[in-house]
N, C-alpha and C positions, 0 to 999 in steps of 0.2 A: 682690362677692359681686350675684348675681342674683336680685329680687325676694323677695330674704331667703334666700336660699340662697346659703352658701358654696363657691364651686366653685375647687378646685385648677388651678391653668393656669402650666404652666413654660414661660416664655419660650425660643426659640431660642439657641443659643451653638454656633460652628462647624458642624460636622454631626453634632450629637449629637441630633437628632431622634426615632429612636429610643428614647433614652432618655428625652426629654421626654413620647413620646407613651407611654411605659409609666408613668412618674408620673403623667401626668393622667388614664389609666385606671382605675389604682389610687386615684387621687385622695390622693396624699402626696408630699413631696418625697425620701424615701429609700425610697420603695417599691423601686426599683433606683437603684445608684449607677454611677460609670464605673468603677468596679474591679469591679461585681459583672459588667457586659457585657464589660468585658475580660477577666475570669478565664471566662467562657462563651466567649465568642470563641478565647482560648489554648487552652482545651480541644478545643474543634472544630479548630483548626487541627495539636492534635497525634494528634487522631483522623485527619485527611486523608489519604487514601490517595494522592493527588497530590503528597504533600510533597516526594518528591524531585526533581520537576521545578520546584522553586520556585527563582526567580533572586534575585542580590542586593535588586532592588527589593523583594521579599516580605518586606523585614526592617519596612518600613515600612508599604507595600500589602499588607496581610496579605490572606489569601483571605477570611475575614469580617468585616474592619475594616480601618479605617487607625489605626496604631499611634498618631498625632499627635493627628488633627482627629474620630476616632469613625466615621460614615459604616458603621455597623453591618448586615449583610444577614439575610434572612429567618431563617437558621438560627438565627443569635443570637436571633432575636426568638423563633421558637418553642422554645428550648431555654430561656428567661427564663419565659416565661408557664409553659410544663410544669412548671418549680421552683415555681410558684406553686399546682399543682394546677387550671390552666386547660387547653383544649382548642382547638387552632385549626384550623377552617374553612375551606380555601380556597373561596370562592367560584367558580362555573364563571360565567364571562363571558360566556358564552354565553346567559346566563338574567339576565332584567332584575333589576333591585332587588325586584322586588314577589314576587319567589321567596324573598326574607329575612324571617323572621318578626321582629318585632321585641318578642320577650317577654321574660319573668325569665330565662328561660335563656341567654340572650345578655348577658354583660356588657358588652361594647362591639364595636364595629367600628375593626380598623386598617387604615387605606388605606395605600398606597403610590403617589403620582402622581408624573408627570412634570412638572418643572420647568425652566422655559426663561429664562433671563434675560440681558441684554446684547443685546437685540436678536434672540435666538435662540443667540449665539454659545456660551452655555454652558449644556449640558444635564445635569440631574442628576436624581437623582429625593428623594422626600422622604415622611417617614411623618407620618402625620395619626391622632388618635382621635376618634372619635365616641363618644359615653357619654351613656346617658339617666339623671339624677339625679333623684332624686324628682318622675320621672314628665315630664320634659321633656329631650329631645335637644339636645346641646349638639355642636358641632364645637368641637375643643380644640386646634386648630391651633399650634404652638408660634410660628408666624410671626404670628399675630392678634397685636393688642394686649389682646387681652379674648376670652374665650369667647364662641361664637357659638350665640345658642339659636335652634333652628329654631321655626317656627310650630307645627306636627304633624308627624307619620308622614309623611305625603304628600309634605313639602317635604323630608324627609330622603330617601325615597325618589326623588325628583326629582334631588336632588344627588347620590344614588350613580350614577344612571343617566347623566347629565352628564360625572362622573370615570370610569366603566366606557368608557363610547363614546371617552372623552381617553385612555385607555391605561392607566386606575388598575388595580392588584391591591386586591382585596376580600377581608379577613379577618377571619371573625366568630369572636370571641373569646368563649366559651362557658363558664357558670358551672362546670359539673360537668365533671372530667374523668373 
């Protein structure tokens, strides 16, 4: 609870950061389930025009997710949000965060950041949600022990500029489709 406001914050398990990001975005435990995202990924797999070029490894490491650990891709994110009537706008990284309008049309921001672990030997990507709740913007990163409340929208912009410079992809989740 942050200053009397109850904030839903799901913590990281395996590579299910997209699941956690979506539930944090919608502020509910079962906004999406692992079964929901697997179903979306499976449908994307069936519709994949490159399906004939799959290898035996594709049984586990599927084009849109890992069947064991999660690790869902952008296509699963967009399809999941469209199911909930949301529109995703890919932020043009050539523009700074100052071009993002933080108003009521924006449900939240989902970012895909580069993560380096074990002295840079392990590189992967991680989904993180930023959301405004009762007038306060929060970083709901599932790797954090608790949500981080930004001081103001300037700090949100500075954070976004920093992660864009480090190679993050920024996706704006709009309230109306």
